[in-house]
PLY file of the C-alpha trace (Angstrom):
ply
format ascii 1.0
element vertex 148
property float x
property float y
property float z
element edge 147
property int vertex1
property int vertex2
end_header
63.08 189.52 189.31
59.76 187.84 188.59
61.59 185.09 186.75
63.73 184.37 189.82
60.70 184.46 192.11
58.81 182.10 189.82
61.77 179.70 189.76
62.03 179.80 193.57
58.32 179.14 193.95
58.51 176.19 191.57
61.51 174.82 193.47
59.50 175.05 196.69
56.51 173.31 195.10
54.20 176.35 195.43
52.51 175.89 192.09
49.58 178.29 192.54
51.82 181.20 193.53
54.26 180.33 190.73
51.37 180.36 188.23
50.31 183.84 189.38
53.82 185.30 189.11
54.39 183.57 185.74
51.07 185.01 184.51
52.11 188.52 185.55
55.45 188.00 183.80
53.73 186.87 180.58
51.36 189.84 180.77
54.35 192.15 181.10
56.07 190.67 178.03
52.89 190.65 175.94
51.62 194.17 176.69
54.14 196.45 178.38
57.78 195.60 177.61
59.63 197.85 175.14
60.40 196.01 171.92
60.52 196.63 168.15
57.53 196.70 165.78
58.95 193.99 163.44
56.22 194.19 160.79
57.53 193.71 157.24
58.28 197.04 155.57
58.27 197.87 151.86
61.99 197.01 151.85
61.02 193.50 153.07
62.92 193.96 156.35
61.48 194.07 159.91
60.36 197.51 161.10
62.61 198.79 163.88
60.38 201.41 165.54
60.08 200.98 169.31
56.68 199.91 170.61
55.14 198.60 173.83
54.55 194.86 174.10
54.75 191.95 171.71
51.44 192.83 170.08
52.11 196.57 169.70
52.78 198.19 166.33
54.05 201.56 165.22
51.77 204.15 163.60
52.71 202.91 160.10
51.73 199.27 160.66
48.48 199.32 162.64
46.57 196.05 162.29
49.30 194.07 160.51
50.12 191.63 163.31
47.36 189.22 162.39
49.25 186.02 161.61
52.21 184.18 163.06
55.65 185.74 162.60
58.33 184.15 160.46
62.03 183.84 161.22
64.36 186.04 159.12
68.06 186.84 159.18
68.86 189.90 161.28
70.75 192.98 160.18
74.37 193.83 160.84
77.58 191.84 160.93
76.37 189.06 163.18
72.96 188.70 161.54
71.25 186.82 164.35
67.77 185.57 163.43
64.76 187.66 164.40
61.01 187.41 163.95
59.06 189.43 161.37
55.31 189.60 160.76
54.84 189.15 156.99
52.55 191.31 154.85
50.85 190.37 151.61
49.08 193.64 150.87
51.83 195.64 149.17
49.80 196.00 145.94
46.61 197.16 147.69
48.06 199.66 150.16
48.39 203.28 149.12
51.86 204.69 148.64
52.06 205.94 152.18
55.72 206.42 153.07
57.27 204.40 155.86
59.94 206.31 157.71
62.94 204.29 158.81
63.50 204.11 162.54
66.69 205.35 164.17
67.76 202.08 165.79
70.47 203.70 167.92
68.20 206.40 169.33
67.47 206.19 173.05
63.95 205.37 174.17
63.33 209.00 175.16
63.70 210.19 171.58
61.36 207.46 170.38
58.64 208.75 172.67
58.66 205.75 175.01
60.19 207.33 178.09
57.78 210.10 179.08
58.36 212.38 182.00
56.89 211.33 185.33
53.87 213.62 184.90
53.16 212.14 181.45
53.60 208.50 182.48
50.75 206.38 181.10
48.33 204.74 183.50
49.25 201.26 182.27
52.86 201.79 183.47
51.65 202.61 186.96
49.26 199.66 186.90
52.04 197.29 185.79
54.32 198.59 188.54
51.61 197.99 191.16
50.92 194.52 189.76
54.62 193.67 189.88
54.99 194.86 193.47
51.85 192.98 194.49
52.91 189.72 192.86
56.42 189.99 194.29
54.88 190.53 197.73
52.65 187.47 197.33
55.65 185.40 196.25
57.81 186.54 199.17
55.00 185.95 201.70
54.39 182.47 200.28
58.10 181.68 200.42
58.37 182.84 204.03
55.24 180.89 204.97
56.70 177.76 203.40
60.01 178.15 205.25
58.23 178.69 208.58
55.93 175.70 208.03
58.95 173.47 207.51
0 1
1 2
2 3
3 4
4 5
5 6
6 7
7 8
8 9
9 10
10 11
11 12
12 13
13 14
14 15
15 16
16 17
17 18
18 19
19 20
20 21
21 22
22 23
23 24
24 25
25 26
26 27
27 28
28 29
29 30
30 31
31 32
32 33
33 34
34 35
35 36
36 37
37 38
38 39
39 40
40 41
41 42
42 43
43 44
44 45
45 46
46 47
47 48
48 49
49 50
50 51
51 52
52 53
53 54
54 55
55 56
56 57
57 58
58 59
59 60
60 61
61 62
62 63
63 64
64 65
65 66
66 67
67 68
68 69
69 70
70 71
71 72
72 73
73 74
74 75
75 76
76 77
77 78
78 79
79 80
80 81
81 82
82 83
83 84
84 85
85 86
86 87
87 88
88 89
89 90
90 91
91 92
92 93
93 94
94 95
95 96
96 97
97 98
98 99
99 100
100 101
101 102
102 103
103 104
104 105
105 106
106 107
107 108
108 109
109 110
110 111
111 112
112 113
113 114
114 115
115 116
116 117
117 118
118 119
119 120
120 121
121 122
122 123
123 124
124 125
125 126
126 127
127 128
128 129
129 130
130 131
131 132
132 133
133 134
134 135
135 136
136 137
137 138
138 139
139 140
140 141
141 142
142 143
143 144
144 145
145 146
146 147
């Protein structure tokens, strides 16, 4: 929805409002959106544990997203390319096991869909930020239509 609002604001020439909604959208993708860990595992494949945001990591790969990711061939029949953060510390890390993620498991079993009472504060904050930015975009759009 924020993408559509940003596109509408750009089409109307409302650059300041479009910048605000685009910033909120980028913040959402960088910190809050559910995605995969994608740090290189001992099997030299991307980790598939679910995490929050582009910069989030699972409990096995804390602190490994330091450099730029590289493009690798994906898994499965189609094998679409995906990003993976490379590691060069395989000889210095202890032999701590890395459990494989269940890729087909729903988000609730991965611990990312808590009950309403256990919902993290950042989810509520992101929801409020989204509603606020959508309201600003709609008000700016209406103001522009009324102004002619």
